[in-house]
Structure formats: C-alpha cells, structure tokens
N, C-alpha and C positions, 0 to 999 in steps of 0.2 A: 162155280167156286167163285167167289168175290173178289175182284180185280185189287182191291187194298189187301189183302191177303196176301195174293201173287208178289204183290211189290215188298210188304213187310217181311215175309219171308226169306227173300230173294236178298232184300239189305242186311238181315240178320246174319245169314248163313256168310254173306260176303265179308263183312265186319271180322265175324268171330276167325273165318278161314283166312283172310288176307289183311286182318287190320292190323295197325302198329299199338304196341301196347306203351304204356308211360310209367312202369312200375318202377325204371331207374330215373325218372325225376319227382322233382318237389312239385305235389298237387296242393291246391287250396282246399278242395271237398274234403269233409272228414263224415265217417260214418258216427252214429249216437254214441259209440263206444271210444271215440277219438281216433281210431283207425284211419289212415289215409284210405279214401276212395280212389281206387286207380280202376283206368277203364282200356278197352282196346276199342280204336275208331279208325274211321276212313274219312278222308277228306275229300269235300266237294260231291258230295249225293244229290242228285236231283230227278225227282221223281214228278210223273206228270198224270193227275187225273182229271178225266174227262166226266164233268158231272150230268154231261145232258144224256149219258149212258148208263151210270149206276152213281149209288150214293157210296163213298168210299169209307165204309165202315169195318173193322174188323169181325171176325165170326169165329177166330183159332182162339179168341178171347173176348172177353164181353169190355165194349166200351161204353160207359155210362154218359149218353148223350144228356140227358138232363141237367145233369152236373158241367158238360163238357159246355151246353148253350149257355148256362147261369153264370159262367165263368165270362163268357166272350160278351154277354149283355152288360157283366159289371164293368169290363174295361170298356166296351165300344159305345156303349148307348149311356150307362150312369157315368162313365169318365171319371168312376170312382178311385180312389188309392187306399180307400180302410175296407178290412174285412168284415166291417160292420153291417156292409150293403151286400156283402156275399154269404151264398147259403152254405156252402160247404166248407171245408176245415183247410182245404189245400195249402191255404196263404197263411196258416196262423205261425208258423215258425220263421215267417220272415216279418211280423210285423211286431212293431212297438206296443206299450203300455196303453197306448190310446188306441189301437188298431191300423196304425198307418203303417203301408210298406214303402214310404218316404213319395220323393216325385216321381215315382214309376208308373209304368203301362198308364192305365186309364187318367191319372195326371197330365201326363203329357198330351194324350189325344185331346184333352181339354183347354188346352191354353190355345186362346185366341191369336189369331195374326192377322194384319192389315193386307189387305190386296187391292187391287183397282177398283174390284167390283163391290167391295165392304170388307167386314170384318167376319172372319169365320175361325172356327175350331176344325181341325183336322178332317175331322168325320164329317162337318156340315159341308167342308169345302169339296170332298169326295163327292157328296150328293148333291151338290151345286152342279160340278162338272159334268156327272153322267147325264143331267139332265139340260146342263145349256152349253158344254162343249166336249160331246162325246170324240170329236177328232182329236183332243188334246192326247198328248205324250207324257204329260205332266200329273196324271191323277195317281196319286200315291201319300201315304203316308211313312211318317219315320219317329220313332219314341227312342233311338239310342241319341239323347240329348248328352254330347259332352259336357256341357256346363253343368248340368245337375246330376250328373253319377255319382259325385260322391254323396247325393243325398238320396240316392235310391238305396233300399235295402237289399235288392237283388236288381243287379243289370239285367236288362232284356235279353231275353233270350230269340223268341218270334219277334222281329223289331221292324221289319218294314212291309208293307204291302204296297204293291203296285197294280193297278188296275188299267184295262185297256178294251175298248171297245171296236169289236169287227162285226159291222152289220149291224144286227140286231143282237147281239151276243157279247157278253163280257165275260172276260178271263182277270184270272190273277195271277201273281206271283208273290208267293209268302218268301220272304228271307229270314232265315234263322242262323244266327252263328253259333249255337251250340244246342243239341238234343239229345237228351237221355232218351235211349230209342226204345226201351220197354215201358219207361214209365209215361212218357210225354209222346212219342212220335204220333201214334194214331189220334190221340186226344188235340193235337194241333190241327191235325187234317182235318179230323171232323169239324172243329172248330171254324177254321176259316174256309171250307167248304160252306156251312152254314151262312157266314158272314157275305160270301160271293152271292149264294142264293137268295139272301135278303136284299142285298144292295141292287143284284137284277131285277126282284121284283117289283121294289119301290121306284124303280127309274124306268119302267115297261120294257127292260131288257130279257133275255134269255141267258141261266147260267151255263157257261161254256167249261173250261180248262181253269183248272189250278195246279199251277207248278211250285214245287216246292223246293226252295233250294237249301240243301244244310251244309254249312262251311267245315263243324266238326259233329259229326253223326258216331255216337258213342255207345258200348254198353259196359256197365260199371261191373265190376269183378263179383260181386255178390249176386249178381241178376243172373249170370251165365247158366247155372243150373235151369233155372225158370224159363229161359229162353229158348235153351234146347227143348225142353219139355212142350212148351206151347207153340212150337213151329212143327211139332208133328201132331196136333191135333187137325180133328176132322175139320176142312174147310166146307163153309155150307155159301149159298147165293146168298147175294148182295140183296139187305131189304130196300125197301122203296121210303123214302122220305117223303112224308106228308106235310106242306104248308100251308096253314090258314090262306087261301086265294084273296082274301077280302081285304087283306093289309096293304094299305098304300104309302102308310107311312112309317119310317125306319122305326122310329120312337115308339111304334104302337106295338111292336113284335114283345111276345112274352115267351117265356118257356115253354107255356102250354099252346104256343102257336105252332108247335113242331111234334110230330108222331114219326115212329117209326111202323113200318107196316110188313109184316111176317119178319122179324129178326130175328133170325136161330143163330144160336153161337154157342161157345163150350160153357158150360157153368161153373168152371171150377174157379175159384176166388182166389188169389194171390195176395199174400201181405208182401207187397213190395217196400222193402227199406229206400229213404231217400237221403242222399248223402247233402249234408250242409257245406 
C-alpha cells in the first residue's frame, strides 16, 4: 500500500476522533449559500515522506498530478499571479476582473532581492545556493510578506520552503499555516515532492525527504461524509514517478516532463465544495 495513504488515513482519523471543533466561534470562511464553514482540526501535524523510497500520491482517491504540476509551475516557474497563465480553474474564485490574485504566491517568488553575490528572486537564489553553497542553512523561500498581505486576494497557505543538503541528498521542509485536508492535503504533498525532485535533478543531487509541517490541519463540516467514505477505500501500491532525465535547467520543465507509471487508485469522483 502507499505510504501516502497510510499517513492520510491516520491524519483523518486522528482529526475526526481527537480534533477540536470551532462551531462555537466566529469563522471567516463561508459556503456558497452563505452558511459559516466550520471545521474540526488538529494543531501541529508533522508528516515525513521519503522520496527515495516512493512517490507520495494517494490511491484511496485520485490526485490529478498534471493539474498539480501545472499550478506548481505557475507559481515557481512562471512566478505568476494571474489565472490567465494557469490551465485549471482552481484559482478563479479568488481572481479579480483582470485575472489577478493580487501580490500573492508567484508574485512574491518573482520579486528580486539584493545579495552580495548579485540580484536574485527567491527561486533563483535557491538554485544558485544549491549549486554554489550547499552547506548553507539559509536556503529557503517565504511568500508570507506582511507588507503585501492587504493586496493579496488570499493569504498564502503553504508559505515557506526550506531546502537542506546532506552529502548528495536534497531534503526539504514545507511549512503550511492552514490545510484543508480533503481538498488540498495530498495536492500540496504531490506538488512540493515534485518541486524537491526538480530542484535536486537540476542541481546534481538526489531527492530525499519532504517534511510537511501543518499548523492548522482541518476537515470542513460538509466534507466529513466524504472523508469517512474515502478512508475506507482499497489502498494500492504507490506508482513510480518518471521524470525526463535530460532536463538540467529548472525552467525547462513542463507538465509533460512527468508521468506516473502504474498509478492505480479508487475511480470515484467527488464534487468537493470549497469554502471561501
């Protein structure tokens, strides 16, 4: 069975059995009918995925890897904040009439900063250090820019990535302030696993461990019935992620540079409501 399935099912059971409900509190999110979107949560969940052993994608429910990677490239490669540069509709509800989501996500990664070695944006600084300064303990990104929060249509959920090299292996920590566990948990895990693999390949390193730190891991009230059904589904072995081995430049990766070999999963499709 997939290690990602084991972690996901364990997290979901823990949240539902031992979590704290916010039904007696005011909450910002609303369902499309205006009803407050309440959650049950656990604070401070930490999950570890060893990418050298298997690719952490769910099999109890399909995770659409092409769409995951498309959004990842939109943020980290294109450094865009406009949904016109994205092929899916997942950001439409947070975009303005011009397609912008404000000074969020890709916008923050694309802002250049001055260093003694020159001027870099956050992504290019990581790539520079992975090739030239591997012993550094400062290889990281952070898109939670307090000065620009008032100009973001949605505050960043996954906001910080820390990279660390041990011998010939690249490890990473993804910090997330908030995670809608049904809608986005494995989506984020898949994305940042792919990111770590991309960064490792173009830097001449091996991909090691992704550590996912979630401050507020929650399940929305209207998601509970689906979660209970999904965690009972049959679990399959993890598929193998195949990456084009000829790519040596981070900006040459495309969605078609990746494919899953032998991805078996539960075929049930779910219409999952997203709170705003």
